[in-house]
N, CA, C and O atoms as a DFTB+ gen file, in Angstrom:
740 C
 N C O
     1  1      -2.718      24.447       3.465
     2  2      -1.807      23.325       2.736
     3  2      -2.246      22.207       1.951
     4  3      -2.896      21.329       2.517
     5  1      -1.957      22.104       0.606
     6  2      -2.773      21.277      -0.385
     7  2      -2.745      19.925       0.127
     8  3      -1.738      19.992       0.833
     9  1      -3.161      18.778       0.242
    10  2      -3.132      17.462       0.321
    11  2      -1.741      16.881       0.244
    12  3      -1.202      16.179       1.099
    13  1      -1.269      17.257      -0.850
    14  2       0.156      16.707      -1.261
    15  2       1.208      17.435      -0.601
    16  3       2.305      16.883      -0.521
    17  1       1.062      18.504      -0.148
    18  2       2.053      18.975       0.765
    19  2       2.252      18.661       2.305
    20  3       3.182      18.970       3.051
    21  1       0.661      17.687       2.639
    22  2       0.520      17.474       3.793
    23  2       1.174      15.861       3.670
    24  3       1.744      15.325       4.620
    25  1       1.008      15.282       2.494
    26  2       1.310      13.880       2.326
    27  2       3.308      14.279       2.375
    28  3       3.936      13.755       3.295
    29  1       3.891      14.955       1.609
    30  2       4.811      14.986       1.523
    31  2       5.871      15.379       2.545
    32  3       7.034      14.977       2.584
    33  1       5.064      16.521       3.637
    34  2       5.616      16.588       4.783
    35  2       5.386      15.456       5.908
    36  3       6.148      15.513       6.874
    37  1       4.465      14.484       5.888
    38  2       4.380      13.156       6.702
    39  2       5.529      11.941       6.143
    40  3       6.171      11.202       6.888
    41  1       5.576      11.956       4.996
    42  2       6.633      11.222       4.406
    43  2       8.008      11.542       4.631
    44  3       8.788      10.589       4.625
    45  1       8.489      12.752       4.840
    46  2       9.508      13.055       4.595
    47  2       9.773      12.916       6.151
    48  3      10.861      12.501       6.551
    49  1       8.498      13.364       7.238
    50  2       8.659      13.088       8.722
    51  2       9.238      11.618       9.209
    52  3      10.160      11.540      10.021
    53  1       8.477      10.239       8.514
    54  2       8.784       9.188       8.534
    55  2       9.797       8.635       8.208
    56  3      10.128       7.590       8.768
    57  1      10.611       9.241       7.133
    58  2      12.081       8.890       6.676
    59  2      12.948       9.414       7.874
    60  3      13.575       8.665       8.623
    61  1      12.919      10.689       7.968
    62  2      13.457      11.199       9.312
    63  2      13.832      10.565      10.815
    64  3      14.861      10.491      11.488
    65  1      12.268      10.096      10.994
    66  2      12.296       9.533      12.263
    67  2      12.549       8.074      12.134
    68  3      12.744       7.418      13.157
    69  1      12.561       7.531      11.012
    70  2      13.430       6.263      11.073
    71  2      14.821       6.070      11.447
    72  3      15.461       5.109      11.875
    73  1      15.117       7.387      11.130
    74  2      16.838       7.079      11.418
    75  2      16.742       7.919      12.727
    76  3      17.312       7.180      13.531
    77  1      16.433       8.804      13.272
    78  2      16.652       9.475      14.124
    79  2      15.773       8.964      15.790
    80  3      16.011       9.175      16.980
    81  1      14.829       8.305      15.113
    82  2      13.980       7.580      16.601
    83  2      14.011       6.500      16.639
    84  3      13.533       5.954      17.633
    85  1      14.699       5.541      15.367
    86  2      14.541       4.167      15.797
    87  2      16.101       3.650      15.672
    88  3      16.817       3.235      16.583
    89  1      16.425       3.803      14.221
    90  2      17.837       3.270      13.827
    91  2      18.786       3.831      14.394
    92  3      19.693       3.023      14.591
    93  1      19.106       5.248      14.900
    94  2      19.960       5.501      15.575
    95  2      20.180       5.351      16.933
    96  3      21.321       5.367      17.396
    97  1      19.097       5.194      17.675
    98  2      19.170       4.935      19.048
    99  2      19.458       3.300      19.071
   100  3      20.171       2.829      19.957
   101  1      18.835       2.422      17.999
   102  2      19.246       1.009      18.011
   103  2      20.722       1.055      18.037
   104  3      21.315       0.570      19.000
   105  1      21.359       1.595      17.064
   106  2      22.699       1.716      16.880
   107  2      23.644       2.030      18.171
   108  3      24.741       1.495      18.331
   109  1      23.152       2.833      18.935
   110  2      23.841       3.321      19.915
   111  2      24.106       2.333      20.944
   112  3      25.217       2.075      21.407
   113  1      22.275       1.449      21.478
   114  2      22.356       0.575      22.130
   115  2      23.160      -0.483      21.955
   116  3      23.793      -0.979      22.886
   117  1      23.201      -0.926      20.713
   118  2      23.881      -2.242      20.623
   119  2      25.849      -1.471      20.478
   120  3      26.780      -2.275      20.509
   121  1      26.065      -0.309      20.370
   122  2      27.320      -0.106      20.457
   123  2      27.671       0.276      22.048
   124  3      28.807       0.168      22.508
   125  1      26.860       0.601      22.584
   126  2      27.488       1.266      23.890
   127  2      26.317       1.024      25.028
   128  3      26.466       1.547      26.133
   129  1      24.928       0.071      24.689
   130  2      24.378      -0.244      25.789
   131  2      22.834       0.768      26.133
   132  3      22.166       1.162      25.177
   133  1      22.489       1.039      27.332
   134  2      21.706       1.750      27.489
   135  2      21.901       3.567      27.712
   136  3      21.062       4.457      27.573
   137  1      23.361       3.642      28.107
   138  2      23.648       4.946      28.653
   139  2      24.031       5.513      27.386
   140  3      23.772       6.697      27.173
   141  1      24.687       4.732      26.416
   142  2      25.022       5.458      25.121
   143  2      23.766       5.486      24.244
   144  3      23.684       6.585      23.695
   145  1      22.882       4.768      23.957
   146  2      21.661       5.002      23.614
   147  2      21.129       6.387      24.238
   148  3      21.267       7.416      23.577
   149  1      20.621       6.414      25.299
   150  2      19.981       7.811      26.227
   151  2      21.045       9.068      25.848
   152  3      20.494      10.056      25.361
   153  1      22.066       9.116      25.967
   154  2      22.862      10.284      25.463
   155  2      22.551      10.483      24.381
   156  3      22.229      11.652      24.170
   157  1      22.475       9.495      23.148
   158  2      22.292       9.782      21.760
   159  2      20.657      10.767      21.922
   160  3      20.411      11.877      21.450
   161  1      19.874       9.980      22.649
   162  2      18.331      10.766      22.622
   163  2      18.789      11.882      23.376
   164  3      18.049      12.844      23.171
   165  1      19.403      12.053      23.901
   166  2      19.720      13.673      24.885
   167  2      20.261      14.498      23.776
   168  3      19.750      15.615      23.696
   169  1      20.981      14.271      23.087
   170  2      21.745      15.125      21.753
   171  2      20.452      15.343      20.358
   172  3      20.297      16.346      19.661
   173  1      19.735      14.128      20.307
   174  2      18.852      14.354      19.435
   175  2      17.668      15.351      19.809
   176  3      17.066      16.041      18.986
   177  1      17.457      15.323      21.017
   178  2      16.490      15.969      21.912
   179  2      16.342      17.254      21.475
   180  3      15.362      17.739      20.910
   181  1      18.065      18.125      21.969
   182  2      18.379      19.039      22.726
   183  2      18.489      19.502      21.278
   184  3      18.085      20.658      21.153
   185  1      18.963      18.881      20.027
   186  2      18.615      19.627      18.208
   187  2      17.391      19.877      17.997
   188  3      16.970      20.788      17.285
   189  1      16.977      19.373      18.383
   190  2      14.833      19.363      18.194
   191  2      14.537      20.471      18.961
   192  3      13.905      21.291      18.294
   193  1      14.680      20.719      19.758
   194  2      14.335      21.965      20.804
   195  2      15.008      23.154      20.407
   196  3      14.254      24.126      20.394
   197  1      16.414      23.438      20.014
   198  2      17.043      24.437      20.257
   199  2      18.061      24.767      18.635
   200  3      18.643      25.735      18.146
   201  1      17.855      23.558      18.324
   202  2      18.687      23.512      17.001
   203  2      18.348      24.566      15.756
   204  3      18.863      24.603      14.639
   205  1      17.765      25.038      16.076
   206  2      17.487      26.262      15.081
   207  2      18.181      27.266      14.711
   208  3      19.294      27.379      15.225
   209  1      17.682      28.404      13.598
   210  2      18.696      29.182      12.835
   211  2      18.092      30.509      13.392
   212  3      18.197      31.477      12.639
   213  1      17.488      30.700      14.570
   214  2      17.091      31.798      14.843
   215  2      17.761      32.627      15.807
   216  3      18.428      31.970      16.606
   217  1      17.789      34.087      16.004
   218  2      18.865      34.726      16.588
   219  2      19.215      34.463      18.646
   220  3      20.269      34.549      19.276
   221  1      17.515      34.079      19.196
   222  2      17.725      33.645      20.206
   223  2      18.768      32.153      20.552
   224  3      19.278      32.061      21.669
   225  1      18.925      31.431      19.861
   226  2      19.395      29.821      20.006
   227  2      20.939      29.921      19.271
   228  3      21.848      29.172      19.628
   229  1      21.122      31.011      18.131
   230  2      22.028      30.818      17.116
   231  2      23.190      29.891      17.770
   232  3      23.258      28.708      17.439
   233  1      23.954      30.356      18.550
   234  2      25.449      29.668      18.992
   235  2      25.069      28.567      20.355
   236  3      26.001      27.922      20.836
   237  1      23.997      28.446      20.787
   238  2      23.796      27.009      21.524
   239  2      23.370      26.078      20.612
   240  3      23.850      24.957      20.445
   241  1      22.091      26.778      19.799
   242  2      21.495      25.587      18.889
   243  2      22.786      25.071      17.731
   244  3      22.707      23.923      17.295
   245  1      23.826      25.878      17.323
   246  2      24.490      25.472      16.344
   247  2      25.268      24.530      16.977
   248  3      25.553      23.568      16.264
   249  1      25.786      24.514      18.335
   250  2      26.398      23.612      18.605
   251  2      25.807      22.051      18.865
   252  3      26.368      20.962      18.747
   253  1      24.717      22.335      19.185
   254  2      23.623      21.075      19.716
   255  2      23.214      20.366      17.487
   256  3      23.300      19.152      17.301
   257  1      23.000      20.908      16.757
   258  2      22.948      21.085      15.438
   259  2      24.123      20.108      15.370
   260  3      23.927      18.912      15.587
   261  1      25.339      20.583      15.074
   262  2      26.476      19.762      14.732
   263  2      26.731      18.843      15.391
   264  3      27.195      17.854      14.823
   265  1      26.542      18.824      16.721
   266  2      26.822      17.371      17.313
   267  2      25.903      16.289      16.741
   268  3      26.316      15.226      16.277
   269  1      24.323      16.741      16.834
   270  2      23.192      15.733      16.139
   271  2      23.981      15.209      14.760
   272  3      24.174      14.027      14.477
   273  1      24.406      16.410      13.943
   274  2      25.063      15.831      12.562
   275  2      25.960      14.541      12.967
   276  3      25.846      13.342      12.713
   277  1      26.681      15.124      13.532
   278  2      28.033      14.002      14.039
   279  2      27.544      12.325      14.585
   280  3      27.916      11.201      14.246
   281  1      26.580      12.813      15.544
   282  2      26.232      11.457      16.037
   283  2      24.945      10.647      14.886
   284  3      24.671       9.447      14.902
   285  1      24.445      11.487      14.149
   286  2      23.413      10.901      13.196
   287  2      24.185      10.490      11.589
   288  3      23.505       9.989      10.694
   289  1      25.708      10.795      11.409
   290  2      26.471      10.322      10.233
   291  2      26.073       8.805       9.768
   292  3      25.442       8.374       8.803
   293  1      26.543       8.357      10.574
   294  2      26.394       6.918      10.390
   295  2      25.409       6.092      10.296
   296  3      25.275       5.298       9.365
   297  1      24.317       6.265      11.658
   298  2      22.943       5.685      11.612
   299  2      21.975       6.259      10.127
   300  3      20.986       5.682       9.677
   301  1      22.380       7.080       9.776
   302  2      21.539       7.449       8.863
   303  2      21.715       6.831       7.543
   304  3      20.768       6.474       6.842
   305  1      22.998       6.710       7.212
   306  2      23.140       5.978       5.959
   307  2      22.910       4.479       6.599
   308  3      21.865       4.144       6.041
   309  1      23.134       3.839       7.100
   310  2      22.642       2.349       7.504
   311  2      20.887       2.536       7.194
   312  3      20.324       1.755       6.426
   313  1      20.016       3.837       7.999
   314  2      18.923       3.523       7.749
   315  2      18.364       4.060       6.000
   316  3      17.237       3.727       5.633
   317  1      19.013       4.645       5.333
   318  2      19.156       4.196       3.677
   319  2      19.236       3.298       3.526
   320  3      18.293       2.811       2.902
   321  1      20.312       2.388       3.920
   322  2      20.463       0.819       3.153
   323  2      19.468       0.076       3.519
   324  3      19.023      -0.735       2.707
   325  1      18.908       0.184       4.800
   326  2      18.131      -0.440       5.239
   327  2      16.716      -0.286       4.690
   328  3      16.021      -1.300       4.624
   329  1      16.177       1.000       4.252
   330  2      14.879       1.387       3.581
   331  2      15.068       0.805       2.166
   332  3      14.026       0.488       1.593
   333  1      16.623       0.549       1.287
   334  2      16.785      -0.059       0.065
   335  2      16.151      -1.066       0.073
   336  3      15.170      -1.255      -0.647
   337  1      16.732      -2.094       1.109
   338  2      16.455      -3.381       1.364
   339  2      14.990      -3.645       1.697
   340  3      14.377      -4.668       1.393
   341  1      14.622      -2.847       2.200
   342  2      12.857      -2.591       2.692
   343  2      12.216      -2.641       1.661
   344  3      11.333      -3.471       1.446
   345  1      12.590      -1.728       0.862
   346  2      11.558      -1.499      -0.524
   347  2      11.749      -2.845      -1.334
   348  3      10.787      -3.325      -1.934
   349  1      12.837      -3.378      -1.349
   350  2      12.755      -4.847      -2.059
   351  2      11.827      -5.901      -1.832
   352  3      11.300      -6.647      -2.658
   353  1      11.674      -5.846      -0.332
   354  2      11.019      -7.226       0.472
   355  2       9.249      -6.487       0.303
   356  3       8.260      -7.150      -0.008
   357  1       9.261      -5.195       0.565
   358  2       7.874      -4.642       0.980
   359  2       6.825      -4.781      -0.781
   360  3       5.630      -4.996      -0.980
   361  1       7.869      -4.560      -1.634
   362  2       7.173      -4.406      -2.899
   363  2       7.622      -5.625      -4.142
   364  3       7.236      -5.700      -5.309
   365  1       8.464      -6.402      -3.469
   366  2       8.773      -7.843      -3.739
   367  2       9.290      -7.965      -5.317
   368  3       9.030      -8.794      -6.189
   369  1      10.308      -6.536      -5.304
   370  2      10.586      -6.362      -6.771
   371  2      12.310      -5.559      -6.624
   372  3      12.757      -4.586      -6.017
   373  1      12.823      -6.514      -7.467
   374  2      14.609      -5.968      -7.510
   375  2      14.309      -4.669      -8.368
   376  3      14.989      -3.694      -8.048
   377  1      13.336      -4.477      -9.486
   378  2      13.552      -3.023      -9.838
   379  2      13.112      -2.040      -8.686
   380  3      13.770      -1.032      -8.430
   381  1      12.373      -2.262      -8.249
   382  2      11.918      -1.054      -7.141
   383  2      13.237      -0.923      -6.060
   384  3      13.381       0.190      -5.555
   385  1      13.957      -1.718      -5.775
   386  2      15.254      -2.133      -5.140
   387  2      16.341      -1.049      -5.487
   388  3      17.027      -0.261      -4.836
   389  1      16.124      -1.490      -7.283
   390  2      17.268      -0.882      -7.822
   391  2      17.102       0.597      -7.642
   392  3      17.973       1.379      -7.262
   393  1      15.871       0.872      -7.965
   394  2      15.358       2.267      -8.515
   395  2      15.713       3.227      -7.010
   396  3      16.148       4.363      -6.819
   397  1      15.281       2.129      -6.138
   398  2      15.429       3.397      -4.812
   399  2      17.088       3.404      -3.969
   400  3      17.281       4.153      -3.010
   401  1      18.087       2.544      -4.455
   402  2      19.161       2.722      -4.407
   403  2      20.049       3.641      -5.459
   404  3      21.109       4.170      -5.123
   405  1      19.552       3.740      -6.593
   406  2      19.984       4.705      -7.495
   407  2      19.417       6.253      -7.311
   408  3      20.061       7.254      -7.627
   409  1      18.300       6.254      -6.831
   410  2      17.553       7.657      -6.179
   411  2      18.541       7.994      -4.743
   412  3      18.793       9.124      -4.324
   413  1      18.920       6.931      -4.250
   414  2      19.717       7.337      -2.780
   415  2      21.253       7.681      -3.394
   416  3      21.722       8.717      -2.922
   417  1      21.760       7.268      -3.970
   418  2      22.901       7.549      -4.515
   419  2      23.152       9.182      -5.451
   420  3      24.117       9.939      -5.554
   421  1      21.616       9.193      -6.055
   422  2      21.909      10.609      -6.925
   423  2      21.163      11.645      -5.919
   424  3      21.541      12.802      -6.106
   425  1      20.258      11.505      -4.965
   426  2      20.069      12.425      -4.400
   427  2      20.148      12.610      -2.858
   428  3      19.666      13.541      -2.214
   429  1      20.765      11.673      -2.447
   430  2      21.167      11.834      -1.063
   431  2      21.833      12.727      -0.538
   432  3      21.469      13.128       0.568
   433  1      22.666      13.138      -0.989
   434  2      23.379      14.164      -0.736
   435  2      23.187      15.659      -1.173
   436  3      23.958      16.565      -0.856
   437  1      22.050      15.800      -1.947
   438  2      21.486      17.300      -2.147
   439  2      21.056      17.947      -0.998
   440  3      21.233      19.153      -0.824
   441  1      20.509      17.229      -0.212
   442  2      19.689      17.762       0.951
   443  2      20.673      18.732       1.914
   444  3      21.856      18.452       2.105
   445  1      20.156      19.655       2.366
   446  2      21.114      20.737       3.157
   447  2      21.612      20.094       4.539
   448  3      22.541      20.592       5.175
   449  1      20.969      19.029       4.923
   450  2      21.131      18.207       6.362
   451  2      22.631      17.448       5.383
   452  3      22.677      17.347       4.157
   453  1      23.662      17.032       6.319
   454  2      24.332      15.519       5.487
   455  2      23.949      14.456       5.969
   456  3      24.417      13.412       5.516
   457  1      22.858      14.422       7.165
   458  2      22.122      13.342       7.140
   459  2      20.624      12.752       6.507
   460  3      20.323      11.674       5.993
   461  1      19.920      13.880       6.777
   462  2      18.467      13.757       6.378
   463  2      18.333      13.328       5.244
   464  3      17.566      12.366       5.199
   465  1      18.887      13.725       3.997
   466  2      18.600      13.373       2.822
   467  2      18.595      11.758       2.275
   468  3      17.948      11.253       1.357
   469  1      19.557      11.170       3.190
   470  2      19.767      10.131       2.830
   471  2      18.382       9.088       2.686
   472  3      17.844       8.463       1.773
   473  1      18.146       9.308       4.208
   474  2      16.750       8.328       4.623
   475  2      15.581       8.807       3.221
   476  3      15.089       8.057       2.378
   477  1      15.430      10.062       3.357
   478  2      14.571      11.052       2.475
   479  2      14.559      10.508       1.035
   480  3      13.623       9.983       0.431
   481  1      15.846      10.761       0.615
   482  2      16.037      10.016      -0.721
   483  2      15.413       8.456      -1.341
   484  3      14.814       8.114      -2.361
   485  1      15.969       7.703       0.002
   486  2      15.952       6.380       0.117
   487  2      14.160       6.186       0.017
   488  3      13.562       5.411      -0.730
   489  1      13.683       6.955       0.815
   490  2      12.268       6.688       0.603
   491  2      11.302       7.376      -0.649
   492  3      10.300       6.793      -1.064
   493  1      11.679       8.479      -1.093
   494  2      11.323       8.665      -2.628
   495  2      11.337       7.958      -3.589
   496  3      10.516       7.877      -4.503
   497  1      12.596       7.231      -3.363
   498  2      12.779       6.134      -4.478
   499  2      12.198       4.643      -4.470
   500  3      12.091       4.010      -5.521
   501  1      11.807       4.084      -3.152
   502  2      11.180       3.469      -2.614
   503  2       9.539       3.651      -3.009
   504  3       8.837       2.710      -3.381
   505  1       9.106       4.935      -2.867
   506  2       7.570       5.004      -3.333
   507  2       7.213       5.822      -4.708
   508  3       6.133       6.326      -5.017
   509  1       8.626       5.799      -5.547
   510  2       8.463       6.151      -6.757
   511  2       7.867       7.675      -6.720
   512  3       7.078       7.845      -7.648
   513  1       8.043       8.858      -5.868
   514  2       7.671       9.977      -5.540
   515  2       8.685      10.990      -5.916
   516  3       9.706      10.676      -6.528
   517  1       8.411      12.210      -5.551
   518  2       8.867      13.592      -5.407
   519  2       9.149      14.093      -4.047
   520  3       8.214      14.758      -3.601
   521  1      10.235      13.961      -3.200
   522  2       9.679      15.098      -2.193
   523  2      10.779      16.304      -2.041
   524  3      11.607      16.547      -2.919
   525  1      10.703      16.839      -1.128
   526  2      11.382      18.309      -1.160
   527  2      10.423      19.240      -1.811
   528  3       9.268      18.876      -2.035
   529  1      10.905      20.577      -2.165
   530  2      10.056      21.625      -2.589
   531  2      10.050      22.632      -1.323
   532  3      10.738      22.558      -0.305
   533  1       9.058      23.612      -1.683
   534  2       8.863      24.438      -0.872
   535  2       8.288      24.141       0.513
   536  3       7.073      23.948       0.550
   537  1       8.885      24.082       1.511
   538  2       8.609      24.370       2.890
   539  2       8.364      25.341       3.358
   540  3       8.534      26.264       2.562
   541  1       7.822      25.831       4.883
   542  2       7.430      27.006       5.467
   543  2       7.736      27.063       6.674
   544  3       7.316      26.064       7.259
   545  1       8.299      27.796       7.364
   546  2       8.867      27.828       8.596
   547  2       8.090      29.261       9.121
   548  3       8.038      30.253       8.393
   549  1       7.549      29.224      10.364
   550  2       7.423      30.690      10.824
   551  2       6.801      31.481       9.922
   552  3       7.026      32.675      10.122
   553  1       5.948      31.196       8.802
   554  2       5.904      31.896       7.814
   555  2       6.711      32.182       6.859
   556  3       6.312      32.929       5.966
   557  1       8.428      31.496       6.819
   558  2       9.204      31.704       5.783
   559  2       9.162      30.666       4.531
   560  3       8.970      29.454       4.620
   561  1       9.332      31.237       3.627
   562  2       9.513      29.847       2.766
   563  2      10.564      29.309       2.089
   564  3      11.137      30.130       1.372
   565  1      11.092      28.002       2.070
   566  2      12.193      27.627       2.141
   567  2      12.577      26.562       1.333
   568  3      12.576      25.487       1.933
   569  1      12.974      26.506      -0.085
   570  2      13.187      25.942      -1.118
   571  2      14.472      24.574      -0.903
   572  3      15.680      24.651      -1.126
   573  1      13.882      23.700      -0.534
   574  2      14.586      22.583      -0.526
   575  2      14.892      21.598      -1.462
   576  3      13.876      21.394      -2.126
   577  1      15.847      20.864      -1.841
   578  2      16.105      19.859      -3.412
   579  2      15.288      19.280      -3.641
   580  3      14.546      18.995      -2.701
   581  1      15.007      18.859      -4.774
   582  2      13.891      17.623      -4.695
   583  2      14.613      16.296      -4.771
   584  3      15.717      16.007      -5.232
   585  1      14.000      15.824      -4.391
   586  2      14.462      14.196      -4.018
   587  2      13.815      13.188      -4.758
   588  3      12.609      13.427      -4.811
   589  1      14.127      12.169      -5.344
   590  2      13.114      11.244      -6.319
   591  2      12.838      11.742      -7.371
   592  3      13.334      12.857      -7.534
   593  1      11.893      11.147      -8.623
   594  2      11.299      11.335      -9.316
   595  2      10.086      11.719      -9.037
   596  3       9.728      11.356      -7.917
   597  1       9.059      12.515      -9.829
   598  2       7.604      12.303      -9.737
   599  2       6.578      11.236     -10.614
   600  3       5.512      11.405     -11.207
   601  1       7.444      10.082     -10.385
   602  2       6.700       8.998     -11.362
   603  2       5.028       9.182     -10.725
   604  3       4.164       9.244     -11.600
   605  1       4.640       9.253      -9.541
   606  2       3.353       9.222      -9.368
   607  2       3.191      10.348      -8.257
   608  3       4.068      10.678      -7.460
   609  1       1.720      10.954      -8.363
   610  2       1.799      11.989      -7.657
   611  2       1.444      11.388      -6.085
   612  3       0.901      10.318      -5.809
   613  1       1.982      12.541      -5.081
   614  2       1.730      11.817      -3.755
   615  2       0.347      11.799      -3.202
   616  3      -0.217      12.893      -3.235
   617  1      -0.347      10.776      -2.686
   618  2      -1.547      10.143      -2.033
   619  2      -1.605      10.323      -0.774
   620  3      -0.711      10.899      -0.155
   621  1      -2.736       9.822      -0.201
   622  2      -2.604       9.517       1.105
   623  2      -2.188       8.033       0.958
   624  3      -1.935       7.749       2.129
   625  1      -2.060       7.394       0.542
   626  2      -1.735       5.987       0.489
   627  2      -0.124       5.810       0.873
   628  3       0.369       4.948       1.601
   629  1       0.592       6.965       0.112
   630  2       2.125       6.817       0.331
   631  2       2.474       7.091       2.278
   632  3       3.442       6.781       2.972
   633  1       1.342       7.700       2.556
   634  2       1.704       7.438       4.109
   635  2       1.697       6.154       4.830
   636  3       2.545       5.771       5.637
   637  1       0.676       5.561       4.455
   638  2       0.643       4.210       4.916
   639  2       1.923       2.881       4.323
   640  3       2.252       1.787       4.782
   641  1       2.335       3.645       3.162
   642  2       3.467       2.794       2.518
   643  2       4.650       3.286       3.374
   644  3       5.369       2.434       3.895
   645  1       4.859       4.343       3.524
   646  2       6.081       4.814       4.523
   647  2       6.264       4.545       5.567
   648  3       7.436       4.481       5.937
   649  1       5.020       4.223       6.657
   650  2       4.892       3.511       7.523
   651  2       5.257       1.857       7.472
   652  3       5.785       1.180       8.354
   653  1       4.762       1.418       6.045
   654  2       5.056       0.007       6.141
   655  2       6.814      -0.279       5.963
   656  3       7.275      -1.327       6.416
   657  1       7.681       0.681       5.310
   658  2       8.520       0.652       4.982
   659  2       9.965       0.940       6.320
   660  3      11.126       0.535       6.378
   661  1       9.113       1.830       7.226
   662  2       9.726       2.505       8.644
   663  2       9.816       0.823       9.299
   664  3      10.843       0.318       9.753
   665  1       8.440       0.137       9.203
   666  2       8.509      -1.146      10.078
   667  2       9.526      -2.214       9.329
   668  3      10.330      -2.818      10.039
   669  1       9.508      -2.388       8.297
   670  2      10.454      -3.181       7.601
   671  2      12.131      -2.918       7.868
   672  3      12.904      -3.858       8.054
   673  1      12.503      -1.674       7.856
   674  2      13.611      -0.990       8.286
   675  2      13.789      -1.279       9.543
   676  3      14.919      -1.587       9.921
   677  1      12.892      -1.244      10.290
   678  2      12.953      -1.434      11.793
   679  2      13.226      -3.038      12.103
   680  3      14.130      -3.378      12.866
   681  1      12.451      -3.893      11.509
   682  2      12.402      -5.154      12.144
   683  2      14.577      -5.517      11.705
   684  3      15.481      -5.736      12.511
   685  1      14.651      -5.395       9.721
   686  2      16.072      -5.362       9.797
   687  2      16.675      -4.810      10.989
   688  3      16.960      -5.568      11.916
   689  1      16.925      -3.413      11.070
   690  2      17.679      -2.827      12.039
   691  2      17.936      -3.647      13.131
   692  3      19.058      -3.899      13.571
   693  1      16.608      -4.164      13.670
   694  2      16.649      -5.404      15.145
   695  2      17.335      -6.429      14.617
   696  3      18.156      -6.946      15.375
   697  1      17.234      -6.884      13.505
   698  2      17.784      -8.196      13.252
   699  2      19.330      -7.968      13.326
   700  3      20.076      -8.679      14.000
   701  1      19.755      -6.867      12.538
   702  2      21.495      -6.554      12.293
   703  2      22.028      -6.335      13.813
   704  3      23.035      -6.895      14.246
   705  1      21.303      -5.542      14.482
   706  2      21.670      -5.561      16.015
   707  2      22.029      -6.572      16.874
   708  3      23.052      -6.762      17.533
   709  1      20.587      -7.435      16.696
   710  2      20.698      -8.758      17.436
   711  2      22.062      -9.791      16.882
   712  3      22.612     -10.554      17.676
   713  1      22.401      -9.707      15.749
   714  2      23.111     -10.308      15.192
   715  2      24.674      -9.691      15.264
   716  3      25.631     -10.464      15.232
   717  1      24.825      -8.468      15.348
   718  2      26.276      -7.912      15.949
   719  2      26.134      -8.229      17.340
   720  3      27.170      -8.503      17.946
   721  1      25.156      -8.240      17.894
   722  2      25.324      -8.363      19.699
   723  2      25.622      -9.791      19.975
   724  3      26.164     -10.039      21.051
   725  1      25.300     -10.942      19.020
   726  2      25.573     -12.403      19.074
   727  2      27.337     -12.437      19.126
   728  3      28.128     -12.815      19.990
   729  1      27.512     -11.829      17.710
   730  2      29.056     -11.879      17.508
   731  2      29.732     -11.323      18.845
   732  3      30.466     -11.963      19.598
   733  1      29.296      -9.890      18.988
   734  2      30.578      -9.669      19.987
   735  2      30.658     -10.547      21.196
   736  3      31.600     -10.487      21.986
   737  1      29.382     -11.575      21.350
   738  2      29.291     -12.214      22.597
   739  2      29.139     -12.030      23.525
   740  3      29.142     -12.947      24.345
């Protein structure tokens, strides 16, 4: 793989992991405590393990993938909004925040997943890069829609910036969760 493909895969993974691995569990922790957060992680892990479109797991994997789509619907959108805010904070720029918002609205729904495209589009907008394109799974090439604009080529530095955006989104998510818990009293 070319370095830009590796960077793209890493940045896409960071965006999706911000939603699946941080904001969604936090969302369910606030909503229903540890039992609901653990139930979410079980659903998400099941999707990761068998939610593939191969013959062996077609029907069982289909069910786990659809359930994962359902439980990630709201958290993915919250994550995208938190990434928009994080872009403004990290880059100290209203124009970057506006660009992130514009790319989120324009490209967030074009991903085959009903949820993954939102945080990935927000991440692409925040970094001023284009994500998506050709991915390879088990030797097969799969074309994903392009998210973002190719304002600059992907470099290793974008991985560090994506991780910093993940950190800011996580911090904002924790603050939001704490605020909601305080209001619930």
